[in-house]
C-alpha positions as CSV (number, residue, x, y, z in Angstrom):
1,M,7.2,34.6,-55.2
2,K,6.4,34.3,-52.0
3,N,6.9,37.2,-49.8
4,P,9.5,36.0,-46.5
5,F,9.1,38.9,-44.3
6,R,5.3,37.8,-44.2
7,N,5.8,34.0,-44.2
8,R,8.7,34.7,-41.4
9,F,5.7,37.5,-39.6
10,R,3.3,34.1,-40.0
11,R,5.4,32.1,-38.2
12,W,6.2,34.1,-35.7
13,I,2.0,34.2,-35.2
14,N,1.7,30.5,-35.2
15,R,4.3,29.9,-32.5
16,R,2.3,32.6,-31.0
17,I,-1.2,31.7,-31.2
18,P,-1.3,27.8,-31.1
19,R,-4.4,26.4,-33.0
20,S,-7.4,25.9,-30.4
21,D,-10.9,26.7,-30.5
22,L,-11.0,28.6,-26.9
23,Q,-8.5,31.2,-27.1
24,T,-8.5,34.1,-24.2
25,F,-7.2,37.2,-25.3
26,S,-4.0,39.4,-22.6
27,Q,-1.2,42.0,-23.4
28,K,0.6,38.1,-23.9
29,N,-1.6,37.9,-28.0
30,I,-3.2,41.4,-28.0
31,F,-1.4,43.8,-30.8
32,I,-2.5,47.9,-30.4
33,L,-1.0,50.3,-33.2
34,P,-3.2,53.7,-34.4
35,T,-6.0,53.9,-37.0
36,G,-5.4,56.3,-39.7
37,A,-7.2,58.9,-38.1
38,G,-4.8,58.1,-35.4
39,V,-1.7,58.8,-37.2
40,V,-3.5,62.5,-38.4
41,F,-4.0,62.8,-34.8
42,G,-0.5,62.2,-33.9
43,L,1.3,64.7,-36.8
44,L,-1.2,67.1,-35.3
45,L,-0.7,66.9,-32.2
46,V,3.6,67.0,-32.9
47,I,2.8,69.7,-34.6
48,M,1.0,72.0,-32.1
49,L,4.2,71.1,-29.8
50,L,5.9,72.3,-32.6
51,T,4.4,75.5,-33.1
52,G,3.7,76.0,-29.2
53,I,7.6,76.1,-28.7
54,N,7.9,78.5,-31.4
55,Y,6.0,80.7,-30.4
56,Q,6.6,79.7,-26.3
57,N,2.3,79.9,-25.9
58,S,1.1,78.6,-22.8
59,L,-2.9,77.9,-24.4
60,I,-1.0,76.3,-26.9
61,Y,1.6,73.6,-25.0
62,L,-2.0,73.0,-22.5
63,G,-4.6,72.0,-25.8
64,T,-1.6,69.7,-26.9
65,F,-1.0,68.2,-23.7
66,L,-4.6,67.8,-23.0
67,L,-5.1,66.2,-26.3
68,G,-1.9,63.5,-25.9
69,A,-3.4,62.4,-22.8
70,V,-6.7,61.9,-24.4
71,F,-4.7,59.8,-27.0
72,V,-2.8,57.7,-24.1
73,G,-6.4,57.3,-22.3
74,A,-8.0,55.8,-25.1
75,M,-4.4,54.0,-26.1
76,H,-4.9,52.3,-22.6
77,Q,-8.8,52.3,-22.6
78,T,-8.5,50.3,-26.4
79,H,-5.9,47.2,-25.1
80,R,-8.4,47.4,-21.5
81,N,-11.4,46.6,-24.1
82,L,-10.0,42.9,-25.6
83,S,-8.4,41.6,-22.8
84,G,-9.8,39.3,-20.9
85,V,-12.5,38.6,-23.8
86,E,-12.8,34.4,-24.2
87,L,-13.5,33.2,-27.7
88,T,-14.5,29.9,-28.4
89,L,-15.7,28.3,-31.4
90,I,-18.5,26.2,-30.4
91,Q,-20.1,24.8,-34.0
92,P,-18.4,25.1,-36.9
93,G,-20.5,25.3,-39.8
94,E,-22.0,23.4,-42.8
95,G,-22.9,24.1,-46.7
96,F,-22.6,23.9,-49.9
97,A,-19.4,24.3,-52.2
98,G,-19.5,28.3,-53.3
99,D,-22.2,29.1,-50.5
100,D,-21.4,31.4,-46.9
101,I,-20.7,28.6,-44.2
102,P,-21.5,29.7,-40.9
103,F,-19.4,29.3,-38.0
104,R,-20.7,30.2,-34.5
105,F,-18.7,31.8,-31.9
106,R,-19.5,32.7,-28.2
107,L,-17.5,36.2,-27.1
108,R,-17.6,36.0,-23.4
109,A,-16.4,39.7,-21.5
110,G,-13.9,39.6,-19.1
111,R,-13.7,42.1,-15.9
112,D,-14.9,44.9,-18.0
113,D,-17.4,45.4,-21.4
114,A,-16.2,44.1,-24.1
115,I,-17.4,47.0,-26.7
116,A,-18.0,47.5,-30.9
117,I,-16.0,44.1,-30.5
118,L,-15.8,42.7,-34.2
119,L,-15.3,39.3,-36.1
120,S,-13.4,38.6,-39.4
121,C,-12.0,36.2,-41.7
122,E,-11.2,38.1,-44.7
123,E,-13.7,39.6,-46.2
124,S,-16.6,38.6,-44.4
125,G,-17.7,39.8,-41.0
126,H,-20.3,40.4,-39.0
127,A,-21.5,44.4,-37.3
128,P,-19.7,45.1,-34.1
129,V,-21.5,43.3,-31.1
130,H,-21.4,44.9,-27.2
131,V,-20.9,42.2,-24.4
132,H,-21.2,43.1,-20.8
133,C,-19.0,42.5,-18.6
134,G,-19.0,38.5,-17.3
135,Q,-21.7,37.8,-19.6
136,A,-21.4,35.9,-23.3
137,Q,-22.9,36.3,-26.7
138,D,-22.9,34.4,-29.5
139,V,-22.0,35.2,-32.8
140,S,-22.6,34.0,-36.8
141,L,-18.9,34.7,-38.8
142,P,-19.9,33.6,-42.4
143,V,-16.8,32.0,-44.0
144,H,-16.9,31.5,-47.3
145,S,-16.0,28.3,-49.4
146,A,-14.9,27.1,-52.8
147,H,-14.7,23.9,-52.3
148,R,-15.9,20.7,-51.1
149,G,-14.5,18.8,-48.1
150,Y,-13.3,20.0,-45.4
151,L,-13.0,23.6,-44.1
152,R,-11.1,25.3,-41.9
153,P,-10.3,28.7,-41.7
154,D,-6.5,29.6,-41.0
155,R,-7.1,32.6,-38.8
156,I,-10.5,34.1,-37.1
157,R,-9.3,38.2,-36.6
158,I,-11.0,39.6,-33.2
159,E,-10.7,43.2,-33.5
160,T,-12.1,46.2,-31.7
161,R,-11.5,51.0,-31.8
162,F,-13.5,51.6,-29.3
163,P,-12.9,54.5,-28.4
164,F,-13.2,57.7,-30.6
165,G,-11.3,54.8,-33.6
166,L,-8.2,56.3,-33.0
167,L,-6.6,52.8,-32.3
168,K,-7.2,49.4,-33.2
169,A,-6.6,46.6,-31.2
170,W,-6.7,42.9,-32.3
171,S,-5.5,38.8,-32.0
172,W,-6.5,36.1,-33.6
173,I,-8.1,32.8,-33.4
174,R,-6.6,29.6,-35.1
175,P,-9.8,27.1,-34.5
176,V,-8.8,23.4,-34.6
177,S,-12.3,22.3,-35.8
178,A,-13.1,21.8,-39.4
179,G,-16.4,22.4,-40.9
180,V,-18.3,20.9,-43.8
181,V,-18.7,22.0,-47.3
182,F,-20.8,20.0,-49.2
183,P,-20.0,19.7,-53.3
184,R,-21.3,22.1,-55.4
185,Q,-25.3,20.7,-56.5
186,V,-25.4,20.0,-60.4
187,P,-28.8,18.6,-61.3
188,A,-28.6,15.0,-62.6
189,P,-29.3,13.2,-65.5
190,E,-31.1,10.0,-65.4
191,A,-28.9,7.5,-64.7
192,F,-29.9,3.3,-63.2
193,S,-27.8,2.0,-60.1
194,T,-25.6,-0.8,-61.0
195,V,-26.3,-1.8,-57.2
196,E,-28.2,-5.5,-56.9
197,D,-31.2,-5.6,-55.6
198,G,-32.0,-9.1,-55.9
199,E,-35.4,-10.6,-57.6
200,E,-37.0,-6.6,-57.0
201,S,-34.7,-5.0,-59.8
202,A,-36.7,-7.8,-62.1
203,E,-40.2,-6.7,-60.9
204,V,-39.5,-2.9,-61.4
205,R,-39.4,-3.7,-65.4
206,S,-42.3,-4.9,-65.2
207,V,-44.7,-2.9,-62.8
208,E,-47.4,-2.6,-64.6
209,G,-48.2,-6.4,-65.3
210,N,-48.2,-7.2,-61.5
211,D,-52.1,-7.6,-59.8
212,H,-50.9,-6.4,-56.0
213,A,-50.3,-3.2,-57.1
214,D,-51.5,0.6,-55.9
215,I,-51.4,3.8,-58.2
216,R,-50.7,6.7,-56.7
217,P,-49.9,10.3,-58.0
218,W,-46.3,10.9,-59.5
219,R,-44.0,12.9,-56.3
220,E,-40.4,14.3,-56.9
221,G,-37.9,11.4,-56.6
222,D,-40.2,8.5,-58.4
223,L,-37.5,6.6,-61.3
224,S,-39.2,7.5,-64.5
225,Q,-39.1,3.7,-65.0
226,R,-42.1,3.8,-62.4
227,V,-44.4,5.8,-63.8
228,L,-47.5,3.9,-65.9
229,W,-46.6,5.6,-69.4
230,K,-49.2,4.4,-71.7
231,R,-52.3,5.5,-69.4
232,F,-50.5,8.9,-68.8
233,A,-50.3,9.0,-72.8
234,R,-54.1,8.2,-72.8
235,T,-55.4,10.7,-69.6
236,G,-52.8,12.6,-69.2
237,Q,-52.4,11.6,-65.5
238,M,-48.9,10.9,-64.5
239,V,-49.2,8.1,-61.6
240,V,-47.4,5.2,-59.9
241,A,-47.3,1.7,-59.3
242,D,-46.4,0.8,-55.8
243,W,-46.8,-2.7,-55.9
244,E,-46.2,-5.5,-52.7
245,G,-42.5,-5.8,-50.9
246,E,-41.6,-2.3,-53.3
247,Q,-40.8,-0.7,-49.6
248,G,-38.1,-3.2,-49.2
249,S,-36.4,-2.2,-52.4
250,P,-35.0,1.2,-52.1
251,Y,-33.7,3.3,-54.5
252,W,-29.9,3.4,-54.4
253,L,-28.1,6.5,-55.3
254,D,-25.0,4.9,-57.5
255,F,-21.3,7.2,-57.7
256,N,-20.6,4.3,-60.3
257,A,-23.6,5.9,-62.2
258,Y,-21.6,8.0,-64.1
259,P,-19.0,6.0,-65.9
260,G,-17.8,9.4,-68.1
261,A,-18.1,11.5,-65.8
262,D,-14.9,12.6,-63.5
263,Y,-15.4,12.0,-58.9
264,E,-16.3,15.8,-58.4
265,L,-19.2,15.9,-61.2
266,R,-20.8,12.5,-59.6
267,L,-20.3,13.8,-56.6
268,S,-22.7,17.1,-57.6
269,Y,-24.4,14.8,-58.7
270,L,-25.4,13.0,-55.9
271,A,-25.1,15.8,-53.9
272,Y,-28.3,17.6,-55.8
273,L,-30.2,13.6,-55.9
274,V,-29.4,13.7,-52.3
275,N,-30.9,16.4,-51.9
276,E,-33.5,15.9,-53.9
277,R,-34.6,12.9,-52.1
278,G,-34.1,14.3,-48.6
279,R,-36.9,17.1,-49.5
280,S,-38.9,14.7,-51.0
281,G,-39.3,12.0,-48.0
282,V,-38.1,9.1,-50.2
283,R,-35.9,5.9,-48.9
284,F,-32.8,5.7,-50.3
285,G,-29.2,4.3,-50.0
286,L,-25.5,5.5,-51.1
287,N,-23.0,4.1,-53.0
288,L,-19.0,5.4,-52.8
289,P,-15.9,3.1,-54.1
290,G,-15.3,1.7,-50.1
291,Q,-18.5,3.3,-48.4
292,I,-22.0,2.2,-48.4
293,I,-24.3,4.0,-46.5
294,E,-27.4,1.4,-46.0
295,P,-31.2,2.9,-47.4
296,D,-33.2,5.2,-45.2
297,S,-35.3,8.1,-45.5
298,G,-35.6,11.6,-43.3
299,P,-33.3,14.5,-43.2
300,A,-30.6,12.9,-40.8
301,H,-30.0,10.4,-43.3
302,A,-30.5,12.8,-46.1
303,A,-27.4,15.3,-43.7
304,R,-25.2,12.0,-43.1
305,C,-25.0,11.1,-46.8
306,L,-24.2,14.9,-48.0
307,R,-21.1,14.7,-44.7
308,V,-20.5,10.8,-46.3
309,L,-20.0,13.1,-50.1
310,A,-18.3,15.9,-48.7
311,T,-15.4,14.3,-47.1
312,W,-15.2,11.2,-49.6
313,G,-11.5,11.1,-50.5
314,E,-10.2,13.7,-48.5
315,E,-8.1,14.1,-44.9
316,R,-9.3,16.0,-41.9
317,P,-6.9,19.2,-42.0
318,R,-3.9,18.4,-39.1
319,D,-1.8,21.3,-38.1
320,A,0.9,20.4,-40.0
321,M,-0.6,20.3,-43.3
322,A,-3.0,23.3,-42.4
323,E,-3.5,25.8,-44.9
324,P,-5.8,29.8,-45.7
325,H,-9.1,28.4,-45.5
326,G,-8.9,24.5,-44.3
327,T,-7.9,23.7,-47.8
328,R,-8.5,20.1,-48.6
329,K,-6.1,17.6,-48.7
330,K,-6.8,14.9,-51.0
331,Q,-5.4,11.4,-51.5
332,R,-5.1,11.4,-54.3
333,E,-3.2,7.6,-55.8
334,T,-6.1,6.2,-53.9
335,T,-8.8,8.4,-55.2
336,S,-7.6,7.6,-58.8
337,Q,-7.6,4.0,-57.5
338,W,-11.3,3.9,-56.4
339,V,-12.4,6.0,-59.5
340,T,-10.4,3.4,-61.8
341,E,-12.1,0.5,-59.6
342,G,-15.7,1.5,-60.0
343,Q,-15.6,2.4,-64.1
344,A,-14.0,-1.1,-64.5
């Protein structure tokens, strides 16, 4: 059962701090409370004051008022330490599901130094940073991911306890931009693409009979049917035959090549294959229901394919639909229809 007071507080915070990739902190959105040490410190001041009243001791009065002045000064300095700070999300992260996705922020101090500033998101955080007045510093905050899709943290907390650690001043930034989480990599079983490549597909099945074939050593990412297994049985050398026109017949990574697996597992297979092909430099294309990426090679092509796999069937998070950690919104009916058509 959800806590109604917590939900009411969350709605109040969301109204007070709207979503934005740029947040400037002031007295309107900075909160300050004593820490555990500050509460104990305050209780000791009360005890000292009661003791001074009871014994009418001037030295106890003096000590109590001096320590009370230190507490009040620390309160103003803690609030001032965060006031005027500007926090900007400059680059949402990318990564595979289950990993920590780095989000890059830029801290810019106001008229005063921003000392011991800490950014955190639930259990993840970074070491406190010191930004001199008028200067900026980039900070990378890891955000944990669980599923593929868009990742948008609900709230990023900014906090300071300088000086003395008696009080803490904090606020939040609620980003608009979302990171991208690629499907979790699962080693893919051997499968054959259903994409038709014309006459060149038939040539693949008769590589050894091609007079224009060039023999080269096997490289990671080569199809097993292109290996000259007879020569491997005779010599123990694993070689592959390249022939004229093969460069125009790229290897397709096909969603429909795994009919017995659910669509999330298929995407994990494809993410593994895309990562392998990207590292080996093999030319490949990606075939998904409703979306096709033409064959290409290189890191940029592999990154584009991974982004497509991450966001396939997903809807970019919107303000009214936001949930903690950018929970992905599935188009379940559409996705099920795609899968059914692919299996057919």
